[in-house]
ROLUM-5984 format. One record per residue: residue number from 1; residue in three letters; x, y, z of N, C-alpha, C in turn. Coordinates in steps of 0.02 Angstrom, whole numbers, plus 32768, in hexadecimal, padded with zeros to 4 digits. Example, Ala and Ser with C-alpha at 12.3 -4.5 7.8 and 13.67 -1.06 7.14 Angstrom:
<vovexs>
nr; rest; n.px; n.py; n.pz; ca.px; ca.py; ca.pz; c.px; c.py; c.pz
1; ALA; 8294; 7EE4; 8186; 8267; 7F1F; 8186; 8294; 7F5B; 8186
2; SER; 8282; 7F90; 8162; 82AC; 7FCB; 8165; 8285; 8002; 818A
</vovexs>
This chain:
<vovexs>
nr; rest; n.px; n.py; n.pz; ca.px; ca.py; ca.pz; c.px; c.py; c.pz
1; MET; 4E29; CAA4; 8D37; 4E2D; CA8D; 8D85; 4E60; CA90; 8D8B
2; GLN; 4E78; CAB4; 8DC3; 4EBE; CA9B; 8DEF; 4EA5; CA89; 8E38
3; THR; 4EE5; CA5F; 8E53; 4ED3; CA48; 8E8D; 4F0E; CA3D; 8EB7
4; VAL; 4F1A; CA59; 8EEF; 4F5B; CA57; 8F12; 4F44; CA2C; 8F5D
5; THR; 4F6C; C9F8; 8F6B; 4F74; C9D8; 8FA2; 4F91; CA07; 8FE8
6; LEU; 4F64; CA02; 900F; 4F78; CA1D; 9052; 4F88; C9F7; 9086
7; ASP; 4FC9; C9EF; 908E; 4FDB; C9C4; 90BB; 5011; C9DB; 90FB
8; ARG; 4FF6; C9D8; 912F; 5007; C9F5; 916E; 5016; CA4D; 9162
9; VAL; 4FE6; CA6B; 914A; 4FF3; CAAF; 9144; 4FC9; CADC; 9176
10; ARG; 4FD8; CB1F; 9174; 4FBB; CB39; 91B4; 4F65; CB5B; 9185
11; ILE; 4F44; CB3B; 9188; 4F09; CB3F; 916C; 4EE5; CB80; 9174
12; GLU; 4EEE; CB9D; 91B1; 4ECE; CBDD; 91B8; 4EF1; CC10; 9197
13; GLU; 4F33; CBFC; 918A; 4F57; CC33; 915A; 4F3A; CC2B; 9110
14; VAL; 4F24; CBFC; 90EB; 4F11; CBF4; 90B0; 4ECE; CC09; 90AF
15; LEU; 4E97; CC04; 90E3; 4E56; CC16; 90E1; 4E54; CC68; 90E3
16; ARG; 4E7D; CC85; 9115; 4E99; CCCD; 9115; 4EA3; CCEC; 90D8
17; PHE; 4EDA; CCCD; 90A9; 4EFA; CCE2; 9079; 4EB4; CCD4; 903C
18; LEU; 4E8D; CCA4; 9047; 4E65; CCA4; 9001; 4E25; CCD9; 902F
19; SER; 4E15; CCDD; 9055; 4DE1; CD01; 9063; 4DF1; CD53; 9059
20; THR; 4E2F; CD6F; 905D; 4E46; CD9F; 9052; 4E57; CDB8; 9013
21; ASN; 4E67; CD7B; 8FF0; 4E76; CD98; 8F91; 4E40; CD73; 8F63
22; TYR; 4E2A; CD3B; 8F7A; 4DE4; CD1A; 8F42; 4DAE; CD11; 8F56
23; SER; 4D90; CD3A; 8F84; 4D4C; CD32; 8F90; 4D22; CD6C; 8F81
24; LYS; 4D23; CD86; 8F51; 4D13; CDC3; 8F47; 4CB4; CDBE; 8F40
25; VAL; 4C9E; CD78; 8F32; 4C68; CD7B; 8F23; 4C41; CD47; 8F64
26; LEU; 4C6B; CD10; 8F82; 4C49; CCF0; 8F98; 4C91; CCD3; 8FCE
27; LYS; 4C83; CCCC; 9004; 4CAD; CCB5; 904A; 4C7D; CC7A; 9065
28; LYS; 4C96; CC3C; 907A; 4C5A; CC29; 909E; 4C93; CBE6; 90B5
29; ILE; 4C96; CBE7; 9100; 4CBB; CBB2; 911C; 4C9E; CB86; 9157
30; TRP; 4C94; CB4A; 9140; 4C85; CB21; 917B; 4CA5; CAF8; 91A0
31; ARG; 4C97; CAED; 91E4; 4CC6; CABA; 9222; 4C99; CA9C; 9242
32; GLU; 4CAF; CA56; 9224; 4C87; CA18; 9246; 4CBC; C9E1; 925F
33; GLY; 4CC7; C9F9; 92A1; 4CF7; C9D5; 92C9; 4D43; C9E9; 92A6
34; ASP; 4D5C; C9B6; 92A4; 4DA8; C9B9; 9285; 4DAB; C9D3; 923A
35; LYS; 4D69; C9CE; 9221; 4D76; C9E7; 91D0; 4D52; CA32; 91CA
36; ILE; 4D7D; CA3D; 9194; 4D66; CA75; 9173; 4D55; CA80; 9138
37; HIS; 4D16; CA9B; 911B; 4D12; CA9F; 90D6; 4D09; CAEF; 90C7
38; ALA; 4D1C; CB0C; 908F; 4D14; CB4F; 9074; 4D0C; CB59; 902D
39; VAL; 4CE7; CB86; 901A; 4CD9; CB93; 8FD7; 4CDC; CBE8; 8FD0
40; PHE; 4D17; CBF4; 8FA7; 4D1C; CC33; 8F92; 4D0A; CC3E; 8F4D
41; ILE; 4CE7; CC74; 8F3C; 4CD7; CC8F; 8EF0; 4CFD; CCCE; 8EE6
42; HIS; 4D1C; CCD8; 8EB3; 4D38; CD18; 8EA2; 4D28; CD24; 8E53
43; GLN; 4D20; CD6D; 8E4C; 4D12; CD7E; 8E17; 4D4C; CDB7; 8E00
44; GLU; 4D5A; CDAB; 8DBB; 4D8B; CDDB; 8DB3; 4D8C; CDEC; 8D55
45; TYR; 4D9E; CE27; 8D4F; 4D98; CE40; 8D01; 4DE2; CE1D; 8CDF
46; VAL; 4DC1; CE11; 8CA3; 4E02; CDF3; 8C7C; 4E08; CE1F; 8C4A
47; PHE; 4E38; CE4C; 8C3C; 4E57; CE66; 8C11; 4E4C; CE50; 8BBD
48; ARG; 4E75; CE1E; 8BB8; 4E80; CDED; 8B80; 4E43; CDCE; 8B56
49; THR; 4E01; CDD1; 8B7F; 4DD4; CDB1; 8B6F; 4D9F; CDE8; 8B7A
50; SER; 4D9D; CE18; 8B90; 4D70; CE5A; 8BA2; 4D34; CE42; 8BBF
51; SER; 4D47; CE17; 8BF4; 4D04; CDE6; 8C19; 4D1F; CDD8; 8C62
52; SER; 4CE0; CDD7; 8C82; 4CF4; CDC4; 8CBF; 4CF3; CD76; 8CC4
53; GLN; 4D18; CD59; 8CEC; 4D14; CD1C; 8D0C; 4D1F; CCFF; 8D56
54; THR; 4D0E; CCCD; 8D6F; 4D04; CCB8; 8DB3; 4D35; CC8D; 8DBA
55; ILE; 4D59; CC82; 8DFE; 4D7C; CC5A; 8E04; 4D63; CC40; 8E57
56; THR; 4D4F; CC00; 8E4F; 4D44; CBD3; 8E84; 4D69; CBB0; 8EA4
57; THR; 4D6F; CBBD; 8EF9; 4D9A; CB8F; 8F0F; 4D8A; CB70; 8F3E
58; LEU; 4D91; CB24; 8F45; 4D78; CAF5; 8F66; 4DAB; CAEE; 8FB5
59; VAL; 4D9E; CAE5; 8FEF; 4DD0; CACB; 9017; 4DB7; CA96; 9039
60; GLU; 4DE0; CA67; 9045; 4DBE; CA2D; 9075; 4DFE; CA1D; 9099
61; TYR; 4DEE; CA18; 90DE; 4E2A; CA07; 9103; 4E0C; C9E2; 913E
62; ASP; 4E33; C9AC; 914D; 4E22; C98A; 9194; 4E66; C99C; 91BE
63; GLN; 4E47; C9C2; 91FD; 4E93; C9D6; 922F; 4EAB; C999; 9254
64; SER; 4E76; C95F; 9261; 4E95; C929; 9289; 4ECB; C8FF; 9259
65; VAL; 4EDB; C908; 920F; 4F0E; C8DD; 91F3; 4F38; C921; 91D0
66; GLU; 4F1E; C95C; 91DE; 4F42; C98C; 91C8; 4F52; C983; 9169
67; ARG; 4F19; C969; 914F; 4F15; C960; 9103; 4ECF; C980; 90E6
68; GLY; 4EDD; C9A3; 90A2; 4EA7; C9A5; 9086; 4EAF; C9C2; 9043
69; LEU; 4E88; C9D8; 900C; 4E84; C9FB; 8FCE; 4E7E; CA30; 8FD2
70; CYS; 4E92; CA5B; 8F8F; 4E7D; CA99; 8F7C; 4E63; CA95; 8F33
71; THR; 4E3A; CAAA; 8F29; 4E0E; CAA0; 8ED7; 4E0D; CAE3; 8EC3
72; ILE; 4E29; CAE6; 8E85; 4E0F; CB3A; 8E6F; 4DFB; CB25; 8E2E
73; VAL; 4DCC; CB52; 8E1E; 4D95; CB46; 8DE1; 4D84; CB8E; 8DC4
74; ALA; 4D9A; CB98; 8D8B; 4D86; CBE2; 8D60; 4D5A; CBCF; 8D31
75; SER; 4D2D; CC01; 8D28; 4D01; CC02; 8CFF; 4CE4; CC4A; 8CDD
76; GLY; 4CC1; CC39; 8CA6; 4CA4; CC73; 8C91; 4CD7; CCA8; 8C6E
77; GLY; 4D06; CC97; 8C57; 4D49; CCBF; 8C41; 4D35; CCC9; 8BF9
78; GLY; 4D1C; CCA7; 8BC7; 4D00; CCB5; 8B7E; 4CBC; CCC7; 8B7D
79; GLU; 4CB8; CD09; 8B5D; 4C82; CD2E; 8B48; 4C76; CD32; 8B0D
80; GLY; 4C4F; CD4F; 8AFD; 4C41; CD5D; 8AAC; 4C28; CD20; 8A8A
81; LEU; 4C27; CD2C; 8A3C; 4C09; CCED; 8A0B; 4C29; CCBC; 8A19
82; PHE; 4C5F; CCA8; 8A1E; 4C92; CC60; 8A21; 4C93; CC57; 8A69
83; GLN; 4C94; CC7F; 8AA1; 4C9C; CC5D; 8AE9; 4CEB; CC48; 8ADF
84; ILE; 4D27; CC6E; 8AC8; 4D5D; CC65; 8ACA; 4D7F; CC7B; 8B0F
85; ASP; 4DA8; CC63; 8B39; 4DB9; CC79; 8B69; 4E0F; CC87; 8B6B
86; TRP; 4E22; CC7D; 8B38; 4E62; CC8D; 8B22; 4E9F; CC79; 8B62
87; GLY; 4E87; CC40; 8B73; 4EB2; CC35; 8BB8; 4EAF; CC4F; 8BEC
88; SER; 4E7E; CC81; 8BFF; 4E7D; CCA8; 8C42; 4E65; CC7A; 8C7D
89; GLU; 4E37; CC40; 8C5F; 4E16; CC29; 8CA2; 4E54; CBFF; 8CC4
90; SER; 4E7E; CBCB; 8C93; 4EB2; CBA9; 8CA8; 4EF2; CBCE; 8CC8
91; ASP; 4EF7; CC18; 8CB4; 4F1E; CC3F; 8CD9; 4F0A; CC54; 8D1B
92; GLY; 4ECF; CC66; 8D1F; 4EAD; CC71; 8D54; 4EB9; CC43; 8D94
93; GLU; 4EA7; CBF9; 8D86; 4EB4; CBBF; 8DAA; 4EEF; CBCC; 8DC8
94; ARG; 4F2F; CBBA; 8D8C; 4F6B; CBBD; 8D99; 4F93; CBF1; 8DC7
95; THR; 4F70; CC25; 8DBA; 4F89; CC66; 8DEB; 4F71; CC4C; 8E3E
96; VAL; 4F35; CC47; 8E47; 4F1A; CC33; 8E92; 4F48; CBF6; 8EA4
97; LYS; 4F49; CBC8; 8E7B; 4F65; CB80; 8E8A; 4FB7; CB8F; 8EAA
98; ASN; 4FD9; CBB2; 8E7F; 501F; CBD4; 8E7E; 502C; CBF6; 8EC1
99; LYS; 4FF2; CC21; 8ED4; 5000; CC4E; 8F10; 4FF3; CC1D; 8F4D
100; ILE; 4FC5; CBFC; 8F3E; 4FBE; CBBA; 8F7D; 4FF7; CB95; 8F87
101; VAL; 500B; CB77; 8F5B; 5052; CB50; 8F4E; 5089; CB7A; 8F75
102; ARG; 509A; CBBF; 8F70; 50C8; CBE6; 8F8D; 50C7; CBF0; 8FC9
103; LEU; 507E; CBFE; 8FE3; 505F; CC0D; 9029; 5073; CBD1; 9059
104; THR; 5057; CB95; 903F; 5060; CB63; 9068; 509D; CB2C; 9061
105; LYS; 50C8; CB3A; 9019; 50F8; CB0D; 9014; 50C5; CACB; 9003
106; ALA; 509C; CAC0; 8FEC; 5070; CA87; 8FD2; 5090; CA6F; 8F9E
107; ASP; 507D; CA30; 8F85; 507A; CA12; 8F42; 502A; CA1F; 8F27
108; SER; 5041; CA29; 8EDD; 5005; CA2E; 8EB4; 4FE6; C9DA; 8E9C
109; ILE; 4FB1; C9D1; 8E9E; 4F9C; C978; 8E94; 4FCB; C970; 8E6D
110; ASP; 4FD6; C990; 8E24; 4FFC; C96A; 8DF2; 503E; C96E; 8DF3
111; GLY; 5053; C98E; 8E2D; 50AA; C979; 8E50; 50CE; C9B5; 8E34
112; ARG; 50B3; C9E8; 8E19; 50DE; CA22; 8DF2; 50D8; CA5B; 8E34
113; ARG; 5108; CA84; 8E31; 50F3; CAC1; 8E5F; 50E6; CAFC; 8E3A
</vovexs>
């Protein structure tokens, strides 16, 4: 799991990016007053494991304080007898995280860019 803090970002730009690039399976955005909640589920084929994996991205953002979190979780990367993903899930999570960090100039929760 990877998490990015969203502090004073253009949230509509983040939602548009995720909608365009990481919502092959599902895109759902809820708006409740100043709060935005979104779920994006993306499925991709991973050559190194010869399997499909999903990347789920959750966005929680409060426009009144201009702060929120983006959480990225990959699953299903390992198929076969031993269910080994050979690092594909963490690579998928890191890829999405790094793209969001570059897009927003945000910090990841662990402080690394």
